[in-house]
C-alpha positions as CSV (number, residue, x, y, z in Angstrom):
1,M,0.1,0.0,0.1
2,R,1.5,3.6,-1.2
3,L,1.9,5.8,2.0
4,R,0.0,9.1,1.6
5,D,2.1,12.3,0.8
6,D,-0.9,14.8,0.4
7,W,0.6,16.6,3.5
8,M,3.9,17.1,0.9
9,V,3.3,20.4,-1.2
10,R,6.0,20.3,-4.3
11,L,7.5,23.3,-6.5
12,D,7.1,23.5,-9.8
13,E,9.8,25.1,-12.2
14,G,7.3,28.5,-12.8
15,D,7.4,28.7,-9.1
16,V,11.3,28.6,-8.6
17,E,11.5,30.8,-11.1
18,E,9.6,33.5,-9.8
19,L,11.2,32.6,-6.0
20,E,14.5,33.1,-8.0
21,A,13.3,36.7,-9.6
22,A,11.5,37.7,-5.9
23,L,15.5,37.5,-4.5
24,R,16.7,39.1,-6.9
25,H,14.4,41.9,-6.5
26,A,14.2,41.9,-2.6
27,K,18.8,41.9,-3.2
28,Q,18.0,45.1,-5.2
29,R,16.4,46.5,-2.6
30,G,18.9,46.0,-0.2
31,L,16.8,45.0,2.9
32,G,18.0,41.7,3.8
33,I,16.7,40.0,7.0
34,P,13.9,40.9,9.0
35,G,13.7,43.8,6.6
36,T,12.4,42.5,3.8
37,S,8.4,42.2,4.0
38,R,5.9,40.5,1.7
39,G,5.4,43.3,-0.5
40,D,9.2,43.5,-1.0
41,F,9.0,39.9,-2.0
42,P,6.4,39.6,-4.7
43,L,4.7,36.0,-5.6
44,D,1.6,36.3,-7.8
45,R,1.7,32.9,-9.1
46,L,3.0,31.6,-6.2
47,A,0.7,33.4,-3.7
48,P,-2.1,30.7,-4.6
49,K,-0.2,27.9,-3.1
50,L,1.1,29.4,0.0
51,S,-2.3,30.5,1.0
52,A,-3.4,27.1,0.6
53,I,-0.5,26.1,2.6
54,R,-1.6,28.5,5.4
55,S,-4.9,27.2,5.3
56,E,-3.6,24.0,6.3
57,L,-1.8,24.9,8.6
58,E,-4.5,27.5,10.1
59,D,-7.6,24.9,9.8
60,G,-6.8,22.0,8.7
61,R,-4.2,18.7,9.5
62,G,-1.5,21.7,10.9
63,F,1.8,20.5,9.1
64,V,2.7,20.7,5.9
65,L,6.2,19.5,4.0
66,L,7.3,21.9,0.8
67,R,9.6,20.5,-1.6
68,G,11.7,21.5,-4.8
69,L,13.6,24.6,-3.7
70,P,17.0,23.4,-5.5
71,I,19.2,24.7,-2.4
72,D,22.6,24.2,-4.5
73,R,21.9,26.7,-6.4
74,Y,22.2,29.6,-3.3
75,S,24.4,30.5,-0.6
76,K,23.4,30.4,2.4
77,A,22.4,33.9,2.6
78,D,20.4,33.7,-0.4
79,A,18.5,30.6,1.1
80,A,17.4,32.4,4.1
81,L,15.9,35.0,2.0
82,V,14.3,33.1,-0.4
83,Y,12.7,30.8,2.9
84,W,12.2,34.2,4.6
85,G,9.9,35.7,1.8
86,I,7.8,32.3,1.4
87,G,7.2,32.7,5.4
88,A,6.6,36.2,4.8
89,H,3.8,35.0,2.4
90,L,2.4,32.7,5.5
91,G,2.8,35.5,8.5
92,P,5.3,38.0,10.4
93,A,8.1,36.4,11.7
94,F,8.7,36.6,15.4
95,A,11.9,36.9,17.6
96,Q,12.8,33.1,19.1
97,N,14.4,33.7,22.1
98,A,16.0,36.2,24.4
99,Q,19.1,37.4,22.2
100,G,15.9,38.6,19.5
101,D,16.9,36.1,16.9
102,M,14.4,36.4,13.6
103,L,16.2,33.6,11.7
104,G,17.5,30.4,14.0
105,H,20.3,28.4,13.1
106,V,19.4,24.5,14.2
107,R,23.2,23.1,14.2
108,D,25.1,20.4,16.5
109,L,27.4,22.3,19.2
110,G,28.1,19.2,21.2
111,A,25.6,21.2,24.2
112,D,23.3,18.8,26.8
113,W,19.8,20.0,27.4
114,K,19.8,17.2,30.0
115,T,22.4,19.0,31.9
116,D,22.7,22.3,30.9
117,M,20.0,24.2,32.1
118,K,20.8,27.1,29.2
119,A,21.2,24.4,26.3
120,R,18.3,24.3,23.6
121,G,17.5,21.2,21.8
122,Y,18.6,22.8,18.2
123,Q,22.2,22.8,19.7
124,T,22.6,19.1,20.4
125,R,22.2,16.1,17.9
126,M,20.7,14.5,20.9
127,H,17.1,12.9,20.3
128,L,14.2,15.4,21.4
129,P,11.4,14.4,23.4
130,F,7.9,15.4,21.7
131,H,7.1,19.2,22.4
132,N,5.9,22.4,20.4
133,D,7.4,26.0,20.4
134,S,5.7,29.6,21.2
135,T,4.2,30.7,18.1
136,D,1.7,29.7,15.8
137,V,4.0,28.3,13.3
138,V,7.2,27.1,13.5
139,G,8.7,26.3,9.8
140,L,12.2,24.4,9.4
141,L,14.7,25.0,6.3
142,C,17.0,21.9,5.6
143,L,19.9,22.9,4.4
144,Q,22.6,20.2,5.3
145,K,21.4,16.8,6.4
146,A,23.1,14.5,8.7
147,K,25.0,11.6,8.1
148,S,22.2,9.2,9.5
149,G,19.6,10.3,12.2
150,G,17.9,13.3,12.6
151,Q,14.5,12.4,11.4
152,S,11.3,14.9,12.3
153,R,8.5,13.1,13.7
154,I,5.1,15.1,14.5
155,V,1.7,14.1,16.2
156,S,-1.8,15.5,15.8
157,S,-2.2,16.8,19.6
158,T,-5.9,17.0,18.7
159,A,-5.7,12.7,18.6
160,I,-3.7,12.5,21.3
161,H,-6.0,14.8,23.1
162,N,-9.4,13.2,22.6
163,E,-7.7,9.5,22.7
164,F,-6.5,10.6,26.1
165,L,-9.4,11.8,27.1
166,A,-11.7,8.2,26.0
167,R,-8.9,6.4,27.8
168,R,-8.8,8.0,31.2
169,P,-11.0,10.7,31.5
170,D,-9.9,10.5,35.3
171,L,-6.8,12.1,34.4
172,W,-7.6,14.6,31.6
173,Q,-8.4,17.4,33.7
174,V,-5.5,17.5,35.1
175,M,-4.1,18.5,31.7
176,H,-6.4,21.7,31.3
177,E,-5.0,22.8,34.5
178,P,-1.3,24.9,35.1
179,F,2.0,23.7,35.0
180,C,4.9,25.3,35.7
181,V,7.4,25.3,33.0
182,D,11.1,26.8,33.6
183,R,12.3,29.5,30.9
184,R,15.8,27.9,31.2
185,G,17.5,31.6,31.6
186,E,15.4,33.4,29.1
187,E,13.2,35.9,31.9
188,S,13.1,39.4,31.2
189,P,14.3,41.6,34.3
190,G,11.1,41.3,36.6
191,Q,10.1,37.7,35.7
192,K,9.6,34.7,37.5
193,P,12.2,32.1,35.6
194,W,9.1,29.9,35.0
195,Y,5.8,30.9,33.6
196,V,2.6,29.1,34.4
197,T,0.5,27.4,31.8
198,P,-2.1,24.6,30.9
199,C,-1.1,22.0,28.3
200,F,-4.6,21.7,27.0
201,V,-7.2,24.5,26.8
202,R,-10.2,25.8,24.5
203,H,-10.5,29.4,23.6
204,E,-13.1,30.6,21.0
205,G,-14.2,26.7,19.7
206,R,-10.7,25.7,19.2
207,L,-8.3,23.0,21.1
208,F,-4.8,24.7,21.8
209,V,-1.8,22.5,23.4
210,R,1.4,23.7,24.7
211,Y,3.5,20.7,25.9
212,N,7.0,20.7,26.8
213,R,7.7,17.5,29.8
214,T,11.6,18.6,29.8
215,F,10.9,22.2,30.5
216,I,7.8,21.2,33.0
217,E,10.3,18.4,34.9
218,S,13.5,20.9,34.7
219,A,11.4,23.8,36.2
220,Q,10.7,21.7,39.3
221,R,15.1,22.9,40.5
222,F,13.2,26.1,41.9
223,P,12.0,25.8,45.5
224,E,9.2,27.8,44.8
225,V,7.7,25.7,42.4
226,P,5.2,23.6,43.8
227,R,5.9,19.6,43.4
228,L,4.1,17.8,40.6
229,T,1.4,15.4,42.1
230,P,1.2,11.9,41.4
231,A,-1.6,12.5,39.3
232,Q,0.0,14.7,36.9
233,V,3.2,12.6,36.9
234,E,1.5,9.7,35.5
235,A,-1.3,12.3,33.4
236,L,2.6,13.3,31.4
237,D,3.2,9.5,31.4
238,L,0.2,8.6,29.4
239,M,0.9,11.7,27.3
240,D,4.3,10.6,26.5
241,S,3.5,7.2,26.0
242,L,0.6,8.4,23.1
243,C,2.9,10.5,21.4
244,N,5.3,7.7,21.2
245,D,3.0,5.4,19.6
246,P,3.3,4.5,15.9
247,E,-0.7,4.6,15.5
248,F,-0.4,8.3,16.1
249,Y,3.0,10.0,15.0
250,L,4.6,10.1,10.9
251,D,8.0,10.2,10.7
252,M,9.3,12.6,8.3
253,A,12.9,12.5,6.3
254,F,14.2,16.0,5.3
255,E,15.9,16.5,2.1
256,P,18.7,19.8,1.3
257,G,15.8,22.2,0.2
258,D,12.8,20.7,2.5
259,M,10.9,23.5,4.1
260,Q,8.8,22.1,7.3
261,F,5.7,24.1,8.6
262,I,4.4,23.5,11.7
263,C,1.2,24.7,13.4
264,N,2.0,24.5,16.8
265,Y,-1.5,24.3,18.4
266,V,-2.6,21.1,16.8
267,T,1.2,19.8,15.9
268,L,4.1,18.5,18.4
269,H,6.8,17.5,17.0
270,S,10.3,15.5,18.1
271,R,13.8,14.8,16.3
272,A,15.6,11.3,16.2
273,D,19.2,11.7,17.3
274,Y,21.8,12.0,14.8
275,E,25.5,11.1,13.4
276,D,26.8,14.1,12.0
277,W,29.7,14.5,9.1
278,P,33.2,15.3,10.3
279,E,33.7,18.5,8.2
280,P,32.3,21.5,9.6
281,E,30.8,22.6,6.0
282,R,28.6,19.2,5.5
283,K,27.5,19.4,9.4
284,R,23.7,19.1,9.8
285,H,22.2,22.6,9.5
286,L,18.9,23.9,9.3
287,L,17.2,27.4,9.5
288,R,14.0,28.1,11.7
289,L,11.3,30.8,11.3
290,W,8.7,31.3,13.9
291,L,5.6,33.0,12.5
292,R,2.4,34.4,13.9
293,T,-0.1,33.5,11.2
294,P,-4.0,35.8,10.8
295,G,-5.9,32.9,11.6
296,F,-4.9,32.6,15.4
297,S,-5.0,36.7,15.8
298,S,-6.9,35.8,19.4
299,L,-4.7,33.3,21.7
300,P,-6.0,31.6,24.7
301,P,-5.4,34.3,28.1
302,A,-4.2,30.9,30.1
303,F,-1.1,31.4,27.5
304,A,-0.4,35.3,28.2
305,D,2.3,34.2,30.9
306,R,4.7,32.5,28.0
307,N,3.6,35.2,25.2
308,E,4.9,38.0,27.1
309,D,8.1,36.9,26.6
310,M,7.7,36.6,23.0
311,I,6.3,40.2,23.3
312,A,9.9,41.4,25.1
313,W,12.2,39.3,22.4
314,Q,10.5,41.3,19.8
315,R,12.2,44.5,20.9
316,N,15.4,43.9,19.7
317,P,15.2,41.7,16.5
318,R,18.2,41.0,15.6
319,P,19.6,39.8,12.1
320,P,21.2,36.7,11.0
321,V,25.0,35.4,10.2
322,F,26.2,33.0,8.0
323,D,29.3,32.9,8.3
324,I,29.9,29.0,10.1
325,D,32.7,30.6,13.3
326,E,30.0,33.3,13.7
327,I,27.5,30.9,13.3
328,V,28.9,28.7,16.5
329,A,29.7,31.7,18.0
330,E,26.4,33.4,18.3
331,L,24.8,30.1,19.4
332,A,26.9,29.6,22.0
333,H,25.9,32.5,23.9
């Protein structure tokens, strides 16, 4: 039986030609990243396809893989600008960390998120448990793939929620109650080093998820944070068990030029660990976007604590660097 791949959208030759024309136009204007807006990157031919992708993210299955960008034609900076331009047609970009990075580099620095409270998963080659990011849509562009491993694994949080409710209605309410989540050193002045959020919440007829067990558990290092109750631990165990059930998840291997877009409110993502190439120029390297999209102009009030972080980070947006040594230096802050 042929596996479904209707979640994949392919760029055709005409799409690529329009992207390259938009790239030339944007470079002539000299605005760069983050200065280039949707209007600076005209995509009239591709617009219906991108509009359909946004609809799929906001009101459909919640994930899309866009394939067909001939990445070998471009420098890293040009590939990034093409990616940024595509993202701008889905929604405005948002800063991803306290440094104000508008376009993130996903690259192994040898960090260990289990022992270093300031380390992030995108700085490692370790397996990442299921989680979601703190904005509407997260995008990844593959510049270089690993020697082996590193597959993306995604799961519908709506399906998980429904199965959770069917199996353990007695624990279901626990996931709708507040959990303390570690900010991992990215708090602003005056903020607590953790924020408070439910894992599931309904708002204006929609189900939203915010889940990161790793950061829930690391928040326990603060004596002021209430200890996890047996019921909370049992609920988190069930959540993880369902996410890791092959009946629910989908594996996705990236090829250079692939762009994955995920709606964080209805999809959780994970990553397998990987073996990298020894040569610095061949190491696995992805670019990451955080986007706000029009369909999520209203968010649950329960998410306000975490959203304050994003608002603070957005005040000082920082452009990306592309030299390998600079990337390593920037990520190692």
